[in-house]
N, C-alpha and C positions, 0 to 999 in steps of 0.2 A: 504493500500500500504506500510505502515511502515514509510513513510516520514511524517515529521511534519514541517510545516512552522511556525517558532517561531515569526518572525517579518520581514515583507517584506519592512518595511520603513527605514531600516538601511543598509548602504553600508559598508561591512566588509573588512578591510585591512588585518588582520591576527588574529589568535587565539592562546592563550597560557593557560597553566595550571599553576597557581600560588597559593601556599598554599592550594591546594586541590580544588580550584575553577576554573571555566572556565571564562577566561577574553577575551573580544573582543576589538580589536583596530578598530575603525570605523571613517569615515570621519567627523562625527558630535560629536565625543567624545569616551569615553571608557566605556564599559558595563561589568557587571558581571552577570553570571547566578546564581540566587538565587531561589532555588526550580525549578519551571517551568517558572519563569519570568526573563526577562532581565532588570537589573536596571542600569541606567547610573550613573557612579561614577565620571566622569570628562567631562567637556564641551569642552575642546580643542580637535580639530581633531588629530587623531593618525594615523601614517603610519606603526607602528609596536610596539610590546611589547617584552621586553627582560629581563627575570629574571636573576639577578646576585646575587647569595647567597640568603640572606633574603631581597634583594631589588628588586624593579620592575621599569624598565625604559620604557618610551614611546618616540619613535622618532615621530616627528610631523612636522606640517607646520610652526611652529614658535618655534624653540629651541629644547632642550632635557630636558625631564621632569622626575623627580624622585618621586616615591611614598613613603611617610612616612606612614608605616602601623600603627604606634602607634597613630599618629595625624589624620590619614585618610585624608591626604593632599598631593597635588602635588605641586612641585616647579621646576622652570626652572633653571637648574644648570649653564646655560650660561647667566643668568640675570646680567646685568651690563657690559657685554662684547660686542664686535662688532658682535658676533655671536648669540646675544639674539633672533633675529627673523629669523635665517636661517632655511631652511627646512632640516631636518635630516631624514635619511632613514634606517640605520642599525647601530647596536652597538655590539662591541666585547670587552670583558674584558680580558686583558692579565695577565700573571703571574708576571708582573713587576710593578703593581699598576697603569695601564693606561686603559683608555677607548678609543677605536678607533671608530670613528663615520664617516660614509659616508654621504655626503650632496650633494646638487645640485651645490655646488661650491667647490669641493675638499674634501680631507680627513683630519679630525681633530684628534689630539691626546690630550686627557685630562688627566693630571696627578692628581690622586685622592688626594695625600698628600698636594701638594702645590697649587692645582687648576690652574696650568699653562696650557694654550692651545697653541699648535703648529700645524702647518698645512703644507700640501704638496699637489701636484697635483691640485693646484688652477686652476679654469677654467674647470675642469672635472665635468660633471654632472652625478652623479651616479643614477642608477635606484632603484626604490622602490622594495623591496622583491627580488632583484637579488643579492643574496649573499650566500656564503657557507663557513663554517669554518671547516677546517680539521686540528686538532692539533693546531700548531702555524702558519699555513699557511692560509691566508685569500684570498678569491676570491670575486670579486665584478664586477657586470656588469655595464657598463656606456653607455650613449647615444652617446658619441663622440669618446671614445678610446677603444671600445670593451670590452673584458674581461681583467681585471687587477688582478694580484695576487702578493703577497709579504709575506715574513716571518717576523713576528713581531721583533724577536731578531736582524735580519739583519738591519731592518729599524732603530732600536734604536742605534746599534753599528756604523752604517754608518753615523748617525747624518744628515739625509736628511731633517729633519723637519725645517720649518721656524717659528720663534717666532713672535707672534703679538706684543710683547713688543718691539722687535727690529724695527718693522714697525713704531710703535708709536714714538720710539726714533729718527728715521730718520726724521719723520715729525716735531718733537719738535726741532731738530737741524735746519731744514729749517726755522721754525718760528723764531728761535733765530737770524739766519743770516739776515732774512728779517727785523727784528726789529732793528738790528745794522745799516743796510744800511739806513733805514728810519731815525734813530737818527742822523747819520752823515750828511745826506742831509739837515735835519732840522737845524742842528748846523751851517753848512756852509752858508745856506741862512740867518740865524740870524747874523752871523759874517760879511757877505758881506753887509747887510743892515746897520749894526752898523758902518762899515767903511765909508759908504756914508752919514751918518748923519752929518749935519753942526755943527760946534763948535762955540758957541757964547762967 
């Protein structure tokens, strides 16, 4: 018949050619076709594979993973951030040194140089594999807001992204105010009790 069932036990999310080899993003990991055999190269579930120059990225159920070809090793570039475990669905590398990543909770912009993450459209759940890139215009399908499109340059110039450092800063300010109020209450209780102490 011409058809060949290579492996019926894997659930494939997407297929990519990287460095002359066929790579498969699957629910139970990432596979590479070597000869006539599929070899698993990574155990984390993948929703998609995205070659960027000499790099290969995997969107997945927990973070965004980058493949180091020299070390044959994957690493989560969101490790140590509040987005370390977020489900990611698509990645686009712009000409300004940023990665745009759609997730189940908004759009992230990751600056490659300073590793700064900003976000927009929080609360929007983007679909897996529902994306299309035409030049600098990006199209994404979502579960709650239909089809969303934007031009990268306009998003950067309009400064519509929210900084997670800013969110942390507001939380830190709140903690500082709470600490000062607690200190003042404790001080006044101590002062009031001291005034009531009998003098012998």
